[in-house]
C-alpha positions as a Markdown table, in Angstrom:
| # | Residue | x | y | z |
|---|---|---|---|---|
| 1 | Met | 124.4 | -38.6 | -127.1 |
| 2 | Thr | 126.7 | -35.9 | -127.4 |
| 3 | Arg | 130.1 | -35.8 | -126.6 |
| 4 | Thr | 130.0 | -36.5 | -122.6 |
| 5 | Thr | 132.1 | -35.3 | -119.5 |
| 6 | Met | 131.0 | -37.3 | -116.6 |
| 7 | Met | 131.7 | -35.8 | -113.0 |
| 8 | Ile | 131.7 | -38.0 | -110.3 |
| 9 | Asp | 130.0 | -37.0 | -107.1 |
| 10 | Pro | 131.6 | -38.8 | -104.2 |
| 11 | Gly | 129.8 | -37.2 | -101.6 |
| 12 | Leu | 130.7 | -33.6 | -101.6 |
| 13 | Pro | 128.9 | -31.2 | -99.4 |
| 14 | Thr | 125.6 | -29.7 | -100.8 |
| 15 | Gly | 126.8 | -26.2 | -101.0 |
| 16 | Leu | 130.1 | -27.1 | -102.8 |
| 17 | Phe | 127.8 | -29.4 | -105.2 |
| 18 | Thr | 125.3 | -26.6 | -106.1 |
| 19 | Asp | 128.4 | -23.9 | -106.6 |
| 20 | Val | 130.0 | -26.8 | -108.8 |
| 21 | Ile | 126.8 | -26.9 | -111.2 |
| 22 | Ala | 126.0 | -22.9 | -111.1 |
| 23 | Ser | 129.8 | -22.2 | -111.9 |
| 24 | His | 130.8 | -25.3 | -114.3 |
| 25 | Gly | 127.8 | -27.2 | -115.1 |
| 26 | Glu | 128.0 | -26.2 | -118.9 |
| 27 | Tyr | 130.9 | -28.8 | -118.9 |
| 28 | Val | 128.8 | -31.5 | -117.2 |
| 29 | Gly | 126.9 | -33.9 | -119.5 |
| 30 | Leu | 126.2 | -36.5 | -116.5 |
| 31 | Val | 126.9 | -36.9 | -112.9 |
| 32 | Lys | 127.3 | -39.8 | -110.9 |
| 33 | Phe | 126.8 | -40.5 | -107.6 |
| 34 | Gly | 129.7 | -42.5 | -106.8 |
| 35 | Trp | 129.2 | -46.1 | -105.7 |
| 36 | Gly | 126.7 | -46.5 | -102.9 |
| 37 | Thr | 127.0 | -42.6 | -101.5 |
| 38 | Ala | 123.1 | -42.0 | -102.8 |
| 39 | Leu | 121.8 | -44.1 | -99.6 |
| 40 | Val | 123.9 | -41.7 | -97.3 |
| 41 | Thr | 123.6 | -38.4 | -98.8 |
| 42 | Lys | 121.2 | -36.8 | -96.4 |
| 43 | Gln | 120.2 | -34.2 | -99.3 |
| 44 | Leu | 120.1 | -36.0 | -102.2 |
| 45 | Asp | 117.0 | -34.8 | -103.2 |
| 46 | His | 118.3 | -31.3 | -102.9 |
| 47 | Lys | 121.3 | -32.1 | -105.2 |
| 48 | Ile | 118.9 | -33.8 | -107.8 |
| 49 | Ala | 116.9 | -30.9 | -107.8 |
| 50 | Val | 119.6 | -28.7 | -108.9 |
| 51 | Leu | 120.9 | -30.9 | -111.7 |
| 52 | Arg | 117.4 | -31.2 | -112.9 |
| 53 | Glu | 117.0 | -27.3 | -113.1 |
| 54 | Ala | 120.6 | -27.2 | -114.8 |
| 55 | Gly | 118.8 | -30.2 | -117.4 |
| 56 | Ile | 122.2 | -32.4 | -116.3 |
| 57 | Gly | 121.2 | -36.2 | -116.1 |
| 58 | Phe | 122.4 | -38.2 | -113.5 |
| 59 | Tyr | 122.8 | -42.1 | -112.5 |
| 60 | Phe | 123.9 | -44.2 | -109.6 |
| 61 | Gly | 127.2 | -45.8 | -109.7 |
| 62 | Gly | 127.2 | -49.5 | -110.7 |
| 63 | Thr | 128.5 | -50.9 | -107.3 |
| 64 | Leu | 124.7 | -50.0 | -105.9 |
| 65 | Phe | 123.4 | -51.7 | -108.7 |
| 66 | Glu | 125.3 | -54.5 | -107.5 |
| 67 | Trp | 124.7 | -54.0 | -103.8 |
| 68 | Tyr | 120.9 | -54.4 | -104.8 |
| 69 | Leu | 121.6 | -57.4 | -107.4 |
| 70 | Val | 123.8 | -59.7 | -105.1 |
| 71 | Gln | 120.7 | -59.3 | -102.6 |
| 72 | Asp | 118.3 | -60.3 | -104.9 |
| 73 | Arg | 116.1 | -56.6 | -104.4 |
| 74 | Leu | 116.3 | -55.2 | -108.2 |
| 75 | Gly | 112.9 | -54.2 | -107.4 |
| 76 | Glu | 113.7 | -51.7 | -104.7 |
| 77 | Tyr | 116.5 | -50.5 | -106.9 |
| 78 | Leu | 114.3 | -49.6 | -109.4 |
| 79 | Ser | 111.8 | -48.1 | -107.2 |
| 80 | Leu | 114.9 | -45.7 | -106.1 |
| 81 | Val | 115.5 | -44.8 | -109.7 |
| 82 | Glu | 111.9 | -44.2 | -110.4 |
| 83 | Arg | 111.3 | -42.4 | -107.3 |
| 84 | Thr | 114.3 | -39.5 | -107.9 |
| 85 | Gly | 114.0 | -39.7 | -111.5 |
| 86 | Ala | 117.2 | -41.1 | -112.4 |
| 87 | Thr | 117.6 | -40.5 | -115.8 |
| 88 | His | 120.2 | -43.5 | -116.4 |
| 89 | Ile | 121.1 | -46.8 | -115.2 |
| 90 | Glu | 124.6 | -48.2 | -114.6 |
| 91 | Val | 124.8 | -52.0 | -114.7 |
| 92 | Ser | 128.2 | -53.6 | -114.1 |
| 93 | Asn | 130.4 | -56.7 | -112.8 |
| 94 | Gly | 133.3 | -55.1 | -111.1 |
| 95 | Thr | 133.0 | -56.5 | -107.9 |
| 96 | Ile | 130.1 | -59.5 | -107.4 |
| 97 | Pro | 130.4 | -62.9 | -109.0 |
| 98 | Leu | 128.5 | -62.0 | -112.0 |
| 99 | Asp | 130.0 | -63.2 | -115.2 |
| 100 | Gln | 129.9 | -61.1 | -118.8 |
| 101 | His | 126.6 | -63.0 | -120.2 |
| 102 | Gly | 125.1 | -62.7 | -116.9 |
| 103 | Lys | 125.7 | -58.9 | -116.9 |
| 104 | Ala | 124.4 | -58.7 | -120.5 |
| 105 | Ala | 121.3 | -60.2 | -119.6 |
| 106 | Cys | 121.1 | -57.5 | -117.1 |
| 107 | Val | 121.7 | -54.9 | -119.5 |
| 108 | Arg | 118.8 | -56.3 | -121.4 |
| 109 | Arg | 116.6 | -56.2 | -118.4 |
| 110 | Met | 117.3 | -52.8 | -117.6 |
| 111 | Ala | 117.0 | -51.6 | -121.0 |
| 112 | Gln | 113.3 | -51.4 | -120.6 |
| 113 | His | 113.6 | -49.2 | -118.1 |
| 114 | Arg | 116.3 | -46.4 | -118.4 |
| 115 | Pro | 119.0 | -45.7 | -120.8 |
| 116 | Val | 121.7 | -48.2 | -119.9 |
| 117 | Leu | 125.7 | -47.2 | -119.4 |
| 118 | Ser | 127.2 | -51.0 | -118.7 |
| 119 | Glu | 130.4 | -51.3 | -117.6 |
| 120 | Val | 133.5 | -53.2 | -118.5 |
| 121 | Gly | 136.6 | -54.2 | -116.1 |
| 122 | Tyr | 136.9 | -55.2 | -112.6 |
| 123 | Lys | 137.5 | -53.3 | -109.6 |
| 124 | Asp | 140.5 | -55.6 | -108.7 |
| 125 | Ala | 143.5 | -54.8 | -110.5 |
| 126 | Asp | 145.0 | -58.4 | -110.9 |
| 127 | Arg | 141.7 | -59.8 | -112.2 |
| 128 | Ser | 141.2 | -56.9 | -114.5 |
| 129 | Ala | 144.7 | -57.6 | -116.0 |
| 130 | Arg | 144.1 | -61.1 | -116.8 |
| 131 | Leu | 141.6 | -59.6 | -119.3 |
| 132 | Thr | 143.0 | -60.2 | -122.9 |
| 133 | Pro | 142.1 | -57.4 | -125.8 |
| 134 | Gly | 140.0 | -59.5 | -127.3 |
| 135 | Asp | 138.1 | -59.9 | -124.2 |
| 136 | Trp | 137.9 | -56.5 | -123.8 |
| 137 | Val | 136.1 | -56.3 | -127.6 |
| 138 | Gly | 134.0 | -58.9 | -127.0 |
| 139 | Ala | 132.4 | -57.8 | -123.6 |
| 140 | Ile | 132.0 | -54.1 | -124.9 |
| 141 | Arg | 130.0 | -55.4 | -128.2 |
| 142 | Glu | 128.0 | -58.1 | -126.2 |
| 143 | Asp | 127.1 | -55.3 | -124.2 |
| 144 | Leu | 126.2 | -52.8 | -126.8 |
| 145 | Asp | 124.0 | -55.8 | -128.6 |
| 146 | Ala | 122.1 | -55.9 | -125.2 |
| 147 | Gly | 121.3 | -52.4 | -125.3 |
| 148 | Ala | 123.5 | -50.8 | -123.6 |
| 149 | Glu | 123.6 | -46.7 | -124.8 |
| 150 | Leu | 127.4 | -46.5 | -123.4 |
| 151 | Val | 129.9 | -48.5 | -121.9 |
| 152 | Ile | 132.0 | -47.4 | -119.8 |
| 153 | Thr | 135.6 | -48.5 | -119.4 |
| 154 | Glu | 136.5 | -49.4 | -116.1 |
| 155 | Thr | 139.7 | -47.4 | -114.3 |
| 156 | Arg | 138.4 | -46.7 | -110.9 |
| 157 | Glu | 138.9 | -43.7 | -109.0 |
| 158 | Ser | 142.3 | -44.2 | -108.8 |
| 159 | Gly | 142.8 | -44.9 | -112.3 |
| 160 | Arg | 145.2 | -47.5 | -111.9 |
| 161 | Ser | 142.7 | -50.8 | -112.5 |
| 162 | Gly | 140.8 | -51.7 | -115.6 |
| 163 | Met | 141.9 | -50.6 | -119.0 |
| 164 | Ala | 144.8 | -48.7 | -116.7 |
| 165 | Arg | 147.9 | -50.4 | -115.6 |
| 166 | Pro | 149.2 | -50.1 | -112.0 |
| 167 | Asp | 151.3 | -47.3 | -112.9 |
| 168 | Gly | 148.6 | -45.2 | -114.3 |
| 169 | His | 148.8 | -45.2 | -117.9 |
| 170 | Leu | 146.6 | -46.8 | -120.4 |
| 171 | Arg | 146.9 | -50.5 | -122.0 |
| 172 | Asp | 147.6 | -49.8 | -125.0 |
| 173 | Asp | 146.9 | -52.7 | -126.4 |
| 174 | Val | 143.8 | -53.0 | -125.2 |
| 175 | Leu | 142.7 | -49.5 | -126.2 |
| 176 | Arg | 144.2 | -50.2 | -129.8 |
| 177 | Ala | 141.7 | -53.3 | -130.2 |
| 178 | Val | 139.1 | -51.6 | -128.6 |
| 179 | Leu | 139.2 | -48.7 | -131.1 |
| 180 | Ala | 139.6 | -51.1 | -134.1 |
| 181 | Arg | 136.1 | -52.6 | -133.5 |
| 182 | Val | 134.0 | -50.3 | -132.0 |
| 183 | Asp | 132.8 | -46.6 | -132.4 |
| 184 | Ala | 134.2 | -44.6 | -129.8 |
| 185 | Thr | 131.5 | -42.2 | -129.4 |
| 186 | Arg | 129.6 | -45.5 | -128.0 |
| 187 | Leu | 132.3 | -45.9 | -125.3 |
| 188 | Leu | 132.9 | -43.6 | -122.0 |
| 189 | Phe | 136.1 | -43.7 | -120.8 |
| 190 | Glu | 137.1 | -43.4 | -117.0 |
| 191 | Ala | 139.7 | -41.2 | -116.5 |
| 192 | Pro | 140.1 | -39.4 | -113.1 |
| 193 | Thr | 143.7 | -38.5 | -113.4 |
| 194 | Lys | 145.2 | -35.7 | -115.8 |
| 195 | Asp | 147.8 | -38.6 | -117.2 |
| 196 | Leu | 144.7 | -40.5 | -118.2 |
| 197 | Gln | 142.6 | -37.6 | -119.9 |
| 198 | Val | 145.5 | -36.3 | -121.9 |
| 199 | Glu | 146.4 | -39.8 | -123.1 |
| 200 | Leu | 142.6 | -40.3 | -124.1 |
| 201 | Ile | 142.3 | -36.7 | -125.6 |
| 202 | Arg | 145.5 | -37.4 | -127.6 |
| 203 | Ala | 144.7 | -40.7 | -128.9 |
| 204 | Ile | 141.1 | -40.1 | -129.5 |
| 205 | Gly | 140.4 | -36.3 | -129.7 |
| 206 | Pro | 138.8 | -33.6 | -127.9 |
| 207 | Glu | 135.5 | -35.1 | -128.1 |
| 208 | Val | 136.0 | -38.2 | -126.6 |
| 209 | Asn | 133.9 | -38.9 | -123.5 |
| 210 | Leu | 135.4 | -38.8 | -120.5 |
| 211 | Gly | 134.2 | -40.1 | -117.0 |
| 212 | Asn | 134.9 | -40.2 | -113.1 |
| 213 | Ile | 136.5 | -36.5 | -113.8 |
| 214 | Ala | 136.5 | -34.7 | -110.3 |
| 215 | Ala | 134.6 | -31.4 | -109.7 |
| 216 | Ala | 138.0 | -29.5 | -109.1 |
| 217 | Asp | 139.1 | -30.9 | -112.4 |
| 218 | Leu | 135.8 | -29.9 | -114.8 |
| 219 | Val | 137.7 | -26.8 | -116.1 |
| 220 | Gly | 140.8 | -28.5 | -116.3 |
| 221 | Val | 139.4 | -31.2 | -118.6 |
| 222 | Glu | 137.5 | -28.4 | -120.8 |
| 223 | Thr | 140.8 | -26.6 | -121.5 |
| 224 | Leu | 142.6 | -30.2 | -122.3 |
| 225 | Arg | 139.6 | -30.5 | -124.9 |
| 226 | Arg | 140.4 | -27.4 | -126.3 |
| 227 | Gly | 144.1 | -27.1 | -126.4 |
| 228 | Leu | 144.2 | -24.5 | -123.8 |
| 229 | Arg | 146.7 | -26.3 | -121.8 |
| 230 | Gly | 150.2 | -26.8 | -122.5 |
| 231 | Asp | 149.5 | -30.9 | -122.7 |
| 232 | Thr | 147.3 | -30.8 | -125.5 |
| 233 | Leu | 148.3 | -27.3 | -127.0 |
| 234 | Leu | 150.2 | -28.2 | -130.0 |
| 235 | Gln | 148.0 | -31.5 | -131.1 |
| 236 | Leu | 144.8 | -29.3 | -131.2 |
| 237 | Thr | 145.8 | -25.7 | -131.9 |
| 238 | Pro | 146.5 | -25.1 | -135.8 |
| 239 | Cys | 149.4 | -23.3 | -136.3 |
| 240 | Ala | 149.7 | -21.5 | -139.8 |
| 241 | Gly | 153.5 | -22.7 | -140.9 |
| 242 | Gly | 154.2 | -24.4 | -137.9 |
| 243 | Val | 154.7 | -23.0 | -134.4 |
| 244 | Pro | 154.5 | -19.3 | -134.5 |
| 245 | Val | 157.2 | -17.4 | -132.9 |
| 246 | Pro | 156.0 | -14.1 | -131.2 |
| 247 | Arg | 157.1 | -10.6 | -131.8 |
| 248 | Ala | 159.3 | -9.0 | -129.1 |
| 249 | Val | 157.1 | -7.0 | -126.6 |
| 250 | Ser | 158.1 | -3.5 | -126.0 |
| 251 | Val | 157.3 | -2.0 | -122.8 |
| 252 | Ala | 156.9 | 1.4 | -122.8 |
């Protein structure tokens, strides 16, 4: 996959969703219908048709996978995937009591049906904080070995759990450890806040895969990637001979 910006749909009105894709779809690589919203979205088929027309892939949030799994109803989940034409499957264990090895086994099973996006990290901030850098690296590598196309690093929609600290900034120790052992192109970093977006672009570069991007932030993220916003301008914009000093402008 090339550089990906994953937009999260938390239940946007259908008209707004349609307008966003028409206006900014070129900046979207994937759409995630967040958590279990797909089951209560009345015009889901219309939204999917909009994405299909735009050539944008989509999938359902990992929480929906967990909801079906904990009830031993994965057959129904796969029927939903087939009926809707979802292009990917997310496999996670952010909420349910499924250990890492069990999740990897699910990745292996689901990879027989669709490209899999697995997720590492937990919804509960305290539980995630107990994961050491080595735990993160081990889980990511195990999921990739099991057949995941990309591994998602959890931060939740708040940007304050998983790989993010409660103050909303990245766990630098985890990021360094992961990047030392895993190709960044195989990772999709959840970055719902501007702080996380800036930190990841500065640390990894403008081609970093970013997820949980709100519809309203698509253009803002694209400008960060291009150095068209003050937060990344000096890092991403080449300046001949240092920072240029503009000439005085005369007004006639």
